[in-house]
C-alpha positions as CSV (number, residue, x, y, z in Angstrom):
1,A,-2.6,-31.6,16.9
2,Q,-3.0,-29.7,20.1
3,L,-0.9,-30.0,23.2
4,A,-3.1,-31.1,26.1
5,W,-2.7,-31.5,29.8
6,M,-4.5,-31.8,33.1
7,A,-3.7,-30.3,36.5
8,D,-5.2,-30.6,40.0
9,E,-6.9,-27.8,41.8
10,T,-3.6,-26.3,42.8
11,G,-2.3,-26.1,39.3
12,Y,0.0,-29.1,39.7
13,I,0.1,-30.8,36.2
14,F,-0.2,-34.6,36.5
15,W,-0.9,-35.6,32.8
16,Y,0.1,-34.6,29.3
17,N,-0.9,-36.0,26.0
18,Q,1.5,-37.7,23.6
19,R,1.6,-34.7,21.3
20,W,3.1,-32.6,24.2
21,F,6.1,-35.0,24.5
22,E,6.6,-35.2,20.7
23,Y,6.8,-31.4,20.4
24,T,8.9,-30.8,23.5
25,G,11.1,-33.9,23.5
26,T,10.6,-34.2,27.3
27,T,9.5,-36.9,29.7
28,M,6.7,-37.0,32.3
29,A,9.3,-37.0,35.1
30,E,10.7,-33.7,33.7
31,M,7.3,-32.0,33.2
32,E,5.3,-33.1,36.2
33,G,4.1,-30.4,38.5
34,W,5.6,-27.0,37.4
35,G,8.3,-28.5,35.2
36,W,6.8,-26.9,32.1
37,K,8.4,-23.6,33.2
38,Q,11.7,-24.7,31.7
39,L,10.2,-24.7,28.2
40,H,9.1,-21.1,28.4
41,H,11.1,-18.2,27.0
42,P,13.0,-16.3,29.7
43,E,11.4,-13.0,28.7
44,Y,7.9,-14.3,29.2
45,V,8.0,-17.0,31.9
46,D,7.5,-14.8,34.9
47,R,4.5,-13.1,33.4
48,V,3.0,-16.5,32.4
49,V,3.6,-18.1,35.8
50,N,2.1,-15.2,37.7
51,K,-1.0,-15.0,35.5
52,F,-1.5,-18.8,35.7
53,A,-1.2,-18.8,39.4
54,A,-3.7,-15.9,39.8
55,H,-6.3,-17.8,37.7
56,I,-5.8,-21.0,39.7
57,A,-6.4,-19.0,42.8
58,S,-9.5,-17.3,41.5
59,G,-11.0,-20.2,39.6
60,E,-11.5,-18.2,36.4
61,V,-10.8,-19.6,32.9
62,W,-7.2,-19.0,32.0
63,E,-6.0,-17.9,28.6
64,D,-2.7,-16.6,27.5
65,I,-0.3,-16.4,24.4
66,F,3.4,-17.2,24.7
67,P,6.2,-19.1,23.0
68,L,7.2,-22.7,23.9
69,R,10.5,-24.3,23.0
70,S,10.3,-27.3,20.7
71,V,12.5,-30.4,20.7
72,D,14.8,-28.7,18.1
73,G,15.3,-25.7,20.3
74,H,13.1,-23.3,18.3
75,Y,10.3,-21.3,19.9
76,R,6.8,-21.4,18.5
77,W,3.8,-19.3,19.7
78,F,0.8,-20.9,21.3
79,L,-2.7,-19.9,22.4
80,S,-3.2,-21.6,25.7
81,R,-6.5,-22.1,27.6
82,A,-7.4,-24.0,30.8
83,M,-10.9,-24.7,32.0
84,P,-11.8,-25.6,35.7
85,I,-13.8,-28.8,36.1
86,R,-15.9,-28.5,39.2
87,D,-17.3,-31.2,41.5
88,E,-21.1,-31.4,41.0
89,A,-21.8,-32.0,44.7
90,T,-19.5,-29.4,46.3
91,G,-18.9,-26.9,43.4
92,R,-15.2,-27.0,44.2
93,I,-12.6,-27.3,41.4
94,A,-11.6,-30.9,41.0
95,L,-9.1,-30.4,38.2
96,W,-8.1,-28.2,35.3
97,C,-8.1,-29.2,31.6
98,G,-5.7,-27.3,29.4
99,T,-4.7,-27.0,25.7
100,N,-2.0,-25.3,23.8
101,T,-2.8,-24.4,20.1
102,D,0.1,-23.5,17.7
103,I,-0.7,-20.1,16.3
104,T,2.8,-19.2,15.0
105,E,1.8,-18.9,11.3
106,Q,-1.3,-16.9,12.1
107,R,0.7,-14.6,14.4
108,N,3.4,-14.0,11.8
109,A,0.7,-13.3,9.1
110,T,-1.0,-10.8,11.5
111,Q,2.3,-9.1,12.2
112,R,3.0,-8.8,8.5
113,L,-0.4,-7.3,7.9
114,R,0.1,-4.8,10.7
115,Q,3.5,-3.8,9.3
116,K,2.0,-3.3,5.9
117,A,-0.9,-1.4,7.3
118,R,1.6,0.8,9.2
119,L,3.7,1.4,6.1
120,I,0.5,2.3,4.2
121,E,-0.5,4.7,6.9
122,L,2.9,6.4,6.9
123,S,3.3,6.4,3.2
124,H,3.4,9.8,1.3
125,E,1.7,8.1,-1.6
126,A,-2.1,8.5,-1.5
127,I,-3.5,5.1,-0.6
128,F,-7.1,4.4,0.4
129,S,-9.6,1.6,0.2
130,W,-13.2,1.5,-0.7
131,D,-16.0,-1.1,-1.1
132,L,-17.5,-1.9,-4.5
133,D,-20.2,0.7,-3.9
134,G,-17.4,3.3,-3.8
135,A,-17.6,4.2,-0.1
136,I,-14.2,5.0,1.4
137,L,-13.1,2.6,4.2
138,T,-9.5,3.8,5.0
139,W,-7.7,7.0,4.2
140,N,-3.9,7.4,4.9
141,R,-1.7,10.4,5.6
142,G,-0.6,10.6,1.9
143,C,-4.3,11.2,1.0
144,E,-4.6,14.0,3.5
145,E,-1.4,15.6,2.1
146,L,-2.5,15.3,-1.5
147,Y,-6.2,16.0,-1.4
148,G,-6.6,18.1,1.8
149,Y,-9.4,16.0,3.2
150,S,-8.9,14.5,6.7
151,A,-9.7,10.9,7.4
152,N,-12.9,11.9,9.2
153,E,-14.1,13.9,6.2
154,A,-13.3,11.2,3.7
155,I,-14.3,7.9,5.3
156,G,-17.8,6.9,4.4
157,S,-17.9,9.3,1.4
158,K,-18.1,8.0,-2.2
159,S,-14.6,8.4,-3.6
160,H,-15.7,9.5,-7.1
161,D,-18.0,12.2,-5.6
162,L,-15.5,13.4,-3.0
163,L,-12.6,13.8,-5.5
164,K,-14.8,14.6,-8.6
165,S,-12.9,11.9,-10.4
166,Q,-12.5,12.1,-14.2
167,H,-11.5,8.6,-15.5
168,P,-10.4,7.7,-19.0
169,V,-13.3,5.2,-19.0
170,S,-16.5,5.2,-17.1
171,A,-16.7,4.2,-13.4
172,D,-19.0,1.3,-14.4
173,E,-16.4,0.0,-16.8
174,I,-13.7,0.2,-14.2
175,R,-15.9,-1.7,-11.7
176,T,-16.6,-4.4,-14.3
177,L,-12.8,-4.8,-15.0
178,L,-12.1,-5.0,-11.2
179,L,-14.7,-7.8,-10.9
180,T,-13.3,-9.7,-13.9
181,D,-9.6,-9.0,-13.8
182,G,-9.1,-8.0,-10.2
183,A,-7.1,-4.9,-11.1
184,W,-7.1,-1.7,-13.1
185,S,-4.5,1.0,-13.7
186,G,-4.5,4.4,-15.5
187,E,-4.3,8.1,-15.1
188,I,-7.1,9.9,-13.3
189,L,-7.9,13.6,-12.7
190,H,-9.0,14.4,-9.2
191,V,-10.0,17.7,-7.6
192,A,-8.5,18.5,-4.1
193,K,-10.5,20.1,-1.3
194,D,-9.1,23.6,-2.3
195,G,-10.2,23.1,-5.9
196,T,-6.7,22.3,-7.2
197,K,-6.7,19.7,-10.1
198,V,-4.5,16.8,-9.3
199,W,-3.4,14.2,-11.9
200,V,-2.5,10.8,-10.5
201,D,-1.1,7.5,-11.8
202,S,-3.6,5.2,-10.2
203,R,-3.7,1.5,-9.5
204,H,-6.8,-0.3,-8.2
205,E,-6.5,-3.8,-6.8
206,V,-9.3,-6.0,-5.4
207,L,-8.5,-7.6,-2.0
208,H,-10.7,-10.1,-0.2
209,V,-10.9,-9.2,3.5
210,G,-13.1,-11.3,5.8
211,G,-15.1,-12.6,2.8
212,K,-15.7,-9.1,1.6
213,A,-14.3,-7.6,-1.6
214,V,-12.4,-4.3,-1.0
215,V,-10.6,-2.1,-3.6
216,L,-7.1,-0.8,-2.6
217,E,-6.4,2.3,-4.6
218,T,-2.8,3.7,-4.8
219,N,-2.3,7.1,-6.4
220,R,1.0,8.7,-7.3
221,D,0.9,12.4,-8.0
222,I,1.9,13.2,-11.6
223,T,0.5,16.7,-11.8
224,E,3.9,18.3,-12.6
225,R,4.6,15.6,-15.2
226,R,1.3,16.3,-16.9
227,K,2.1,20.0,-16.9
228,S,5.5,19.3,-18.4
229,D,3.9,17.1,-21.0
230,E,1.5,19.9,-21.9
231,I,4.3,22.5,-22.1
232,R,6.3,20.2,-24.3
233,S,3.4,19.6,-26.6
234,L,2.9,23.3,-26.8
235,L,6.5,23.9,-27.6
236,I,6.6,21.2,-30.3
237,A,3.5,22.7,-31.9
238,E,5.1,26.2,-31.8
239,L,8.4,24.9,-33.2
240,N,6.5,23.1,-36.0
241,H,4.7,26.3,-36.8
242,R,7.9,28.4,-36.8
243,V,9.8,25.9,-38.9
244,K,7.0,25.8,-41.5
245,N,7.0,29.7,-41.6
246,T,10.8,29.7,-42.0
247,L,10.7,27.2,-44.8
248,A,8.0,29.2,-46.6
249,I,10.2,32.3,-46.3
250,V,13.2,30.3,-47.8
251,Q,11.0,29.1,-50.6
252,S,9.8,32.6,-51.3
253,I,13.4,34.0,-51.3
254,A,14.5,31.2,-53.6
255,S,11.7,32.0,-56.1
256,Q,12.2,35.7,-56.0
257,T,16.0,35.4,-56.4
258,A,15.5,33.1,-59.4
259,R,13.4,35.7,-61.2
260,S,16.0,38.4,-60.8
261,S,19.1,36.4,-61.6
262,K,20.5,35.9,-65.1
263,T,23.1,33.2,-64.4
264,M,23.4,30.3,-62.0
265,S,26.5,31.7,-60.3
266,E,24.6,35.1,-59.9
267,Y,21.6,33.1,-58.5
268,A,23.7,31.1,-56.1
269,E,25.6,34.2,-54.7
270,A,22.4,36.2,-54.3
271,L,20.5,33.3,-52.6
272,R,23.4,32.7,-50.3
273,G,23.5,36.4,-49.2
274,R,19.7,36.5,-48.7
275,L,19.8,33.3,-46.5
276,Q,22.6,34.8,-44.5
277,S,20.5,37.9,-44.0
278,L,17.6,35.7,-42.8
279,A,19.9,34.0,-40.3
280,S,21.2,37.4,-39.1
281,A,17.5,38.5,-38.6
282,H,16.9,35.5,-36.5
283,N,19.9,36.3,-34.4
284,V,18.6,39.8,-33.8
285,L,15.3,38.3,-32.7
286,T,16.7,35.8,-30.3
287,D,19.2,38.2,-28.9
288,A,16.4,40.6,-28.2
289,H,14.1,37.9,-26.8
290,W,11.8,38.3,-29.7
291,Y,11.0,42.0,-29.3
292,G,12.4,45.3,-30.3
293,A,13.9,43.9,-33.5
């Protein structure tokens, strides 16, 4: 699958393999010598030629990465190497053997990984990674902003110990789920460097990097939402208490009015008046912010 070629001691190429001609759509007459320059991208050709010529002169192994134009006019990236073959008797270079290996897919994948890594690094969400023993491997800017620990302080520490994590289930259960399902999500309470309690909506995902399992943890700050939830629950409980008290008062008024009324019309009029008085009392309370009534 590799493109292969041979050159004399001056770098003049005198042979290509069939794969070279299939990829480039050229002929030996076009490529002989330094004809290969026409296949290089204009942005890179001068650098490639200068480096190749320098290695031919020095006799050092040549290696470079550059794009080559294919028969359909598209450029693909190649890792290229050339080894000097020396005469056993004199030690002088007899010829050069070179190869070009297509690395376009690997290069694109590497670029995507670098872009993602850069996005993670710049993200304001707290994103860090740790091994299955809990030791922190990476720590982005979002983590520094949320927790107050620098990367130097965090990396190498056990995440659960550093952040004093309080999980809805035990850390061992989460580890088991990660090993079986490959992911876990839930709400966790962390403690920042200054002692502030931080609630996060957390997602753990197992990634395999270089044959090693690594957990990528993404945490979104939900502290304000949790506070709002607590306030809402408190208000609902208080409202429930006040409504029950009000209904108890109404029930008491109805019973007392029934005992002192002789007719239904008298009862209805008295009850209506007392309920209106109760409503007026509430207006006084709310107008005075519940004091001074």
